[in-house]
N, C-alpha and C positions, 0 to 999 in steps of 0.2 A: 703746289695745288693738288697734285695727284695723291700725296701722302695725306693731306687733309680729307680728301674724298674717301680714301680707304678707311681712315679713322671714323668718319661719319657712317660708312657702311657697316663697320664693326659695331658701333653704338646702335645702329638700326637693328642689326641681327640679334644682339643681346637683348635690346629693349622689347622687340616683338616676341622673342621667346619668353621673356618674363611676363608680358601681358597675356600671352596665350595661356601660360600657367595660371595666372591670376583669374582669367576667365573660366578656366576649369575648376578653380576653387569655388566660384559662385555656384556651379552645378552641384558640387559636393555639399556646399552649404544648404542649398535647397533640398537635397536628398536627406540630409541630416534633419532639417526642419520637418520634412514629411514624416520621418520616423519618430521624432520626439512628440510632435503634435502640441496642441494647446497654445497657451499664451507665450511660452518660450519660443515656440516655432514661429509664431506671428512676429515677435520682436526680432528674431534672427533674420527672417525674410525681409522685414521692413528695413533693418540695418543694411542688408546686402543691396536692396533695391534703391534706397535713398542716399546712402552714404558711401558704400564701397564701390558699387558698379559705376557711378559717374566718374570716379577717379580712374578706374580702369579704362573707360572710354577716352578720357582726356589724355592719359599717358599713351594710349594706342595711337591717337591722332598725332601727338607730338612725335613719337618715334616713326610713324609713317611719313611725316613731313621731313624729318631728318634723313630718312632713307631716300626720299625723292630728291632732296638737295644733293645728297651724296651721289646718286645715280646721274644727276644732271652734271655735276662737276666732273664725274668720271666719264662723261660722254656716252653713257649707256642709253639705249633706246628701249627701255623696258615697257613703255606704254605705246609704242608705235608698231604698226604692222609692217613687216618686211615684204617688199614687192617680189623678191626672188622666190620666196616660198609660195606666194600667191600665184605667180605665173606658172610655177611648176605644177601646182594642183590643177590649174585651168588646162594646161597642155595635156596632162594625164587624162582629164575628163574628155577632152576632144578626141584623143586617141582611142579611148574606150568606146565613145559613140561611133567613131568610124569603123571600129572592129565589129560592133554589133550590127551596123548597117550592111556590112559586107557578108554577113552570115545569111545563108539561104533559109527559107522557112522550115525545110526538112531537118537542118542541123540544129535549129532552135529547139525542136522537140526531142 
């Protein structure tokens, strides 16, 4: 099961990298459309908006799902808050407040 989870995480990382690149291509396509102008630009932007970008969104959702399944099978807690880190921050804040309370008004200036 561990090997399967690792394979899913590799698919996730490759897929998300590809979809990020594909999303960047949409920006380049819109910039090219802005430069060429006219009917060609309108048809290019319409293609990107109506046909290309929905597929990018679908593939991104699929790869994100694969990544979440891989993380679940690998027993990673990527979407959970760890209590150890939270308790440490709270303790540091309490210590800081105690230090500022013990400082006399002359020392604050």
